[in-house]
N, C-alpha and C positions, 0 to 999 in steps of 0.2 A: 752323511749316512750311507750305509751300504746295504742294498736290498738282498743280494744273493751271496751265498758262500762260494769260496774257491774250490772246496772239495766237491767232487762231482756228485757223489751220492746224496749229500745234504742239499746241494743246489737243485738236483732233480726233484727231491721231495718238496722243496720250497716252490719250484715252478708248478709242480702238479697241484700243490695246495692252493696256490693263487689261481690257477686255471679252474680248480674245483669251485672256488668262491665265485668266480665270474659265471661259470656254468649254472651254479645254484641260483644266482641272481637272475640270469636270463630265464631260467625255468620258471621262477615265480613271477617274473614280469609277464611271460606268456600266459601263465595261469590267471593272473590278474586281468589280462585283456579278455580272456575267455569268460571269466566271472562277470566282468563289466558288460560284455555283450549279452550274456544270458539274462542278467537282471534287467537290461534295457528292453528285453522282450515284454516285460511286464508293463511297459509304457504304452504298448499298442492299444489296450482298451481306452486309456486316457486320450490317445490321439484320435481314436474313433469317436469318442464323446465330444472332443473339441470340434471335429469336422461336422458331426451331426448338429451341434449347437450353432456353429457358424452358418451352416446351410439353412437351419430354421430361422436364424436371425435375418439372413439376407432375403429369404423368401417372404418373411413377415414384413420386412421393411418395404419390399416391392409392393406387397398387397396393401400396406397402409398408405403408400403413396398413391396407388390407384384409387383406393377408397376415399382419400382426401379430395380427389377431384370430383366426387359426386356432389352435385349442387345441394345446398341446404343441409343435408345430413352427413356431409363428408367427414366433418370432425368426429362426430359420434361413431361413424362406421370405422374410422381409422384407429380409434383408441384400442379396441381389442387386439388388432393386429400389432400395434405398437407394444402392447403388454406382452404378447407372445414373442415379439422380437427381443424385448428385454430379457425374457426368460431364456430364450435361445442363447443370448450373449452370456448370461450367467452360467448356463450349462457348458458353453464353450470355455469360459474362464475356469470352471471346475476341472474340465478335462486337461487344460494347460497346467493347472496347479498339480494335478496328479502326475503328469509327465515330469514336471520339475522335481517333485518329491522322489520319483523313481530314479531320475538322473542323479540326484544328490546321493541317494542310497547306493547306486551303482558305483559312483566315484569313491565314496568312503570305503565300500567293501573292497574295491580294487586296491586302494592304498593299504588297507589292513592286510590283504593277502600278500602284498610285497613286504610291508614293513615288519610284520611279526617274524616270519622265518628268516628273512634276510638280516633284519636287525639282530636277531638272536645269534646268527652265525658271525656277524661282524663284531659283536661284543666279545666273542670268544677268540676270533682270529686276529682282529686288528691290534689289540694290545700286545699280543705275542709277536706279531710281525714288527710292530713299532719298537719293542724292546730289542729284538734282534738287530734291526737296522741301526738303532742307536749304539748298541754295544759293539757291533761289528765295525761300524764307522769309526768309533773311538779307537778300537784296537788297530784298525788300518792306519789311522793317523800316527799311532805310537810306533808303527813299523817303518814309517817313512824316514829317509835319511839314515841316521844311526838308530837302529831299533832299540827301544827302551824295554828290553826283555825283563829287566829286574822288576818293574811294576807289574808286568803280566804274570811273572812268577809269584809275586806277593799276592796277587788276586787269586791265582790258583791255589796257593797254600791256604788262603782264608776261606774259599768257597767251593773248592772241588770236592766231589763225593769221596768219602773215606776209602772205598774200594780202589778208586783210581790212584789215590795217594799211597795206599798200601802196596800197590803193584810196582811202585818205583823201587830202585835199588836201595838197600839198607844204607842209612847215613845220608840220604839225599837232603833231608832237612838241615842237618848240621852243615853239610857242604854248601848248601844254598846260603845259610847265614854267614858263612865264611867268604862268600863271594865266588865260589867255584863256578866257572862258566858252564860246565856240563850240567851241574845241578840246576843252574838258572834256566838253561835251555829245556831241561826235562820238565820243569814246572811250567814254564811258559808254553811249552808244547801242549800241555793239558788244557790250558785256557784257550789257546788258539784252535785246538781240535773241537772244543765246544762250539766255537763260532764258525767252524768250517774254513778257517784260514790257514795258509801255509806258514810254517816256521822258516824264517830267513836262513840262508846258508851261513855257516860259521864264519866264512870269509867276510861277511857284512858286519860282523861284530867288531868293536874296537879292540885292538890288541892290548893284552895286559903288559904292563911294564915289568 
């Protein structure tokens, strides 16, 4: 595969396009981080509830332990404190659950903030870049050694826009079918220009007998 064209103007557009995709991705990653941090602020009440419930649970456990040491009535005195301690633990657990829910929400929102705009752009950009890399790589292989300009000319004759073909000298098609090297080069040049590749010099072509 070939990622970039030889022709400077097309290569510059490709580099700028690729840089734009990277910049777009970085921009939305930064936006996702900001969204993630902003949503996590909503976890602060849950953290406060967890701390409050934990504090109540610890204090009630200490009070229950002290009450349990009272002779005769210790067990009876400790039970209300134990119940309050259990309630504090439940409140603490609810606060932790709220934090977990907010954390999950923040994570999914961050993923969506990146995935939607970046995925949309990649679906448009990646197939086009892949097709270019595949086609340009194949054309470059055809130019190695003895260039196979005839196949490139046939490709241009079949797929080139009609205005490009109409701009060729009159009789180019007939000359190409007859194997005229100038006609072959003219058609091959159209296909290579589409890919931003240079047409080999005539000296690189096999000499006609």
